C-alpha positions as CSV (number, residue, x, y, z in Angstrom):
1,M,-6.3,-21.7,25.3
2,I,-4.3,-19.3,23.1
3,P,-5.5,-15.7,23.1
4,V,-6.7,-14.5,19.7
5,R,-6.2,-10.9,18.5
6,T,-9.7,-9.4,18.1
7,T,-8.7,-5.9,17.1
8,P,-7.1,-5.2,13.7
9,R,-3.4,-4.1,13.7
10,Q,-2.8,-0.5,13.2
11,P,-1.3,0.4,9.9
12,V,2.4,1.1,10.2
13,A,3.6,4.5,9.0
14,T,5.7,3.2,6.1
15,E,7.6,6.5,5.4
16,S,9.1,6.7,8.9
17,T,9.6,2.9,9.0
18,D,11.3,3.0,5.6
19,D,13.5,5.9,6.8
20,S,14.5,4.0,9.9
21,I,15.3,0.9,7.9
22,Q,17.4,3.0,5.5
23,H,19.3,4.5,8.4
24,R,19.8,1.1,10.1
25,V,21.2,-0.4,6.9
26,K,23.6,2.5,6.3
27,R,24.7,2.2,10.0
28,E,25.3,-1.5,9.7
29,L,27.2,-1.2,6.4
30,S,29.4,1.5,8.0
31,A,30.0,-0.7,11.1
32,A,30.8,-3.9,9.2
33,G,34.6,-3.3,9.2
34,Y,34.8,-2.8,5.5
35,P,35.4,0.9,4.8
36,H,34.6,0.6,1.1
37,L,31.0,-0.5,1.9
38,R,30.3,3.0,3.2
39,S,29.8,4.0,-0.5
40,I,26.8,1.6,-0.9
41,T,23.5,3.2,-0.8
42,G,20.3,1.6,0.4
43,E,16.7,2.8,-0.2
44,S,13.7,1.1,1.5
45,Q,10.1,0.9,0.4
46,E,7.8,-1.2,2.5
47,G,10.7,-3.3,3.8
48,V,12.2,-4.0,0.4
49,V,15.7,-2.5,0.4
50,T,17.5,-1.7,-2.9
51,L,21.3,-1.6,-2.5
52,A,23.3,0.3,-5.2
53,G,26.8,1.4,-5.7
54,K,30.1,0.0,-6.9
55,V,32.6,-2.4,-5.3
56,S,35.9,-3.8,-6.5
57,R,35.2,-7.5,-5.6
58,Y,32.3,-9.9,-5.7
59,H,33.1,-10.8,-2.1
60,D,32.4,-7.2,-1.1
61,M,29.0,-7.3,-2.7
62,Q,28.2,-10.5,-0.9
63,I,29.2,-8.9,2.4
64,A,27.0,-5.9,1.7
65,L,24.0,-8.1,0.9
66,T,24.5,-10.2,4.0
67,V,24.9,-7.3,6.3
68,A,21.8,-5.6,4.8
69,M,19.7,-8.8,5.0
70,R,20.5,-9.2,8.6
71,T,19.4,-5.7,9.4
72,E,16.2,-5.3,11.4
73,G,13.2,-4.5,9.3
74,V,14.6,-5.7,6.0
75,E,12.2,-8.2,4.4
76,R,13.7,-8.5,0.9
77,L,16.7,-7.1,-1.0
78,Q,17.1,-5.9,-4.5
79,N,20.7,-5.9,-5.7
80,Q,21.9,-3.1,-7.9
81,I,25.5,-3.2,-6.8
82,T,28.1,-3.3,-9.6
83,V,31.3,-5.2,-9.3
84,M,34.1,-3.3,-11.1
85,N,37.1,-5.4,-12.3
């Protein structure tokens, strides 16, 4: 028999959770081995992270999106990164 949760889950404090997601995304971008990704900003609201900034290549934008999506707590991404040619 599989146990069933009988008590409701406690609401998560989204402000601190969003802050921690933001910090994790920034840390992961900085540690990715691409120094120019450090200029990308990420804001989190209820697990939805919006990345913004400018990069010189499409490939760099893809790396930033991939790194952010793999970060713990990120449920969805919104891309506002601009590729400058």
